[in-house]
N, C-alpha and C positions, 0 to 999 in steps of 0.2 A: 548866717541865714539858715543854713542847714540845721543848726542847733535850735533855732527858733521854731522851725517846722516840726522837729522831733518833740519839743516841749508841747506844742499845740496838739499834736497827734496823741500824745500821752494823756493830756487832759480830756480829749474827746472820749478815749477809750475808758477812762476812769469814770466819767459821767455816765456812759452807757452801761458799765457794769453795775454801778450804784442803782441805776433805774430798774434793773432786772429784779431787785429784791423788794421793790415797793408793791403794795397792794393797790390795785386800781380802784379808785372811788367813782362809783356810778353816779351820773347825774340824777336828780330827783325824777321819779316817774311822772309823766303827765297823764297817766291813766286815771279815769274817774274812780271815786271811792265805790265800794260794793253797794248795790242797791239794798234798801231795807228789805227784810223778809216780807213776802207778799201776805196780804191780809187773808186770814182764814176764817170763813164763816160768811154771814150775810150782813151787809150794811143795810139795816132797815130804814133808817132816817138820819140824815146829817144836817138837814135844814139849809143846804147850800143853794137849792134851786128856788129862786124867788117866785117863779110862775106856779111852782107845785110844792109849797112849803110843808105839806104834811099835816096841816092843822087849819082850822077855819075860825075866824075871829067872831063869827056869828053865834048867837046863843042857840040853845036848843039841841041837847045831845052832844055838842062838840066840846063844851066846857061848862063848868059850874063854880060859882063863887070865886071867880078868877078872871083876870084879863090876860090876853095873850098878845105877843108880838114877836117878830123875828128881830133879833138884836145882835150887834157885834160889840157889846160892852164887855161881857165876859164870855169868851169862847175857847173851845179846844182848837178850832180852826175855822176860819171864815165867819160863820154865823151860828147862832144858838136860838133856841126857843126860850123866851122870857115869860115866866108865869108869875103874876102878882096875885096872891091870894087874898080873900076877903078877911073881915075883922070879926066874924061871928064864931070863929073856932069850929066851924063845921068843915067837913071834908071839902077840899077844893082841888080841882085838877082839870084834865082835858084828855079828849081822845086824839090819838096821833095815827096817821095813815102812812103807809110805806112810801119810799121814793117813787116817783113816776106815776103816782096815783094808782098804785097796784093794790087792789082791794082783795086779792086772793093769793096770799103769800104762803109758800111752803117753807116752814121753819126747819125742815129736814132733821127731824129728831134723831135719825140714825147717825148723823154726823156731829149734831150740835147739842149742847147740854144746857146752855144758859141764855137768858135774855139780859143784856147788860147795857148800861148807859152811864154817862158822867153827869154829875149834878154839882153846880156851884150854888150854895144856899146862903141867903142873907136873911135869917129869921129874925122876927121881932123879939121873941123871947126864947130862951134856951130850954125848951120843953122837949117832948119826945122827938127824936131825930129820924124817925122811920118814914118809910114811903109804902104805898100800896101800888102794885102793878097788876093790872088786869089784862087779859087777852080775850078777844072776841072772835069766834069763827063765823062763817057764812051760814050757819044753820041755827042761829040764835044761841049757840053754846057760849058760855062765859066761865072763865076761870080767874081766880084771885089769889094773889100771894102778897104778904107784907113782910116787912123787916123782922127777922127772927133773932138777930144778933148784931154785935157792934160792927161786923164787917159789912152789913147791909144798912147801916145808919149814915146819913150824910154828916159831914163835918162843916161847921159854920165857917164861911168866908175863905174857902178853898175847894178845889176840885176834888171830888170823891167818886170812885167808880163803884157803882152798885150793881150787883149780879144776883139774878133770881133763877134757881134751878127750874128747867122746863118740866121736870118731873112733878112740880107742884100744880100743873095744869092738865091733869088727866081727864078732866071734863070737857076739854076743848079739842077740836080737830086741828092739830098743829100743822096739818098738811094743807089747810085751807083757811088761813087767818085773814079776817076782815080788817081789824084794827087793834090797837092796844090803848090803854089809858094809864096815866101816872097821876097819883093823887098824894096830896099832903094834908096834914091836919094842923100843922104849925103855921100861924100867920107869918108871912114874909114874901120875899122875892127869890124866885128860883130860876136858874138857867140850866136847860137841858141840852145836852149835845151828844152826838155819835151813839145812836141806839143801834146795837148790833145783836145778832144771833150768832153764838160762837161755841166752840167746843169746850 
């Protein structure tokens, strides 16, 4: 009996000594993943608010040679603006206002350098892939910039980010912007999403 107790005691000591050399394995952390970096800049329009979509389907200054609708067919997130252009090869596009019907937006050029947006293009023909972006202030000022190189051309049937330097709009008061417009010359269907003013 005494011999059995000594054997059991020896086994317990051996297990304890062996355990001292092992590395403790921590259980997986239940902490959430780090949040994405906060957005830097101004979200001009993301077309998410159905009551204030940032565009008007009525004719007359709002759009030309095109039909407009809020769509969730091709989107970066939630909803996008769908523009179907006409067949006469003229310029086609629309005016777009900022979120919350803000008609006097400060683009804060001291901190921001670009007006950018995403476009998903389904053109009828593979012609010029450029776009024209205009900015209007509240004193009847108007500035226009168009695609200058391949980085500013859309790519058919996929999302492409287009960025125009704000330095191209020296004729506009960027501290008091009324609206912008996006224009295409290539017949087709275009989805616009997430228009931002950014560094």
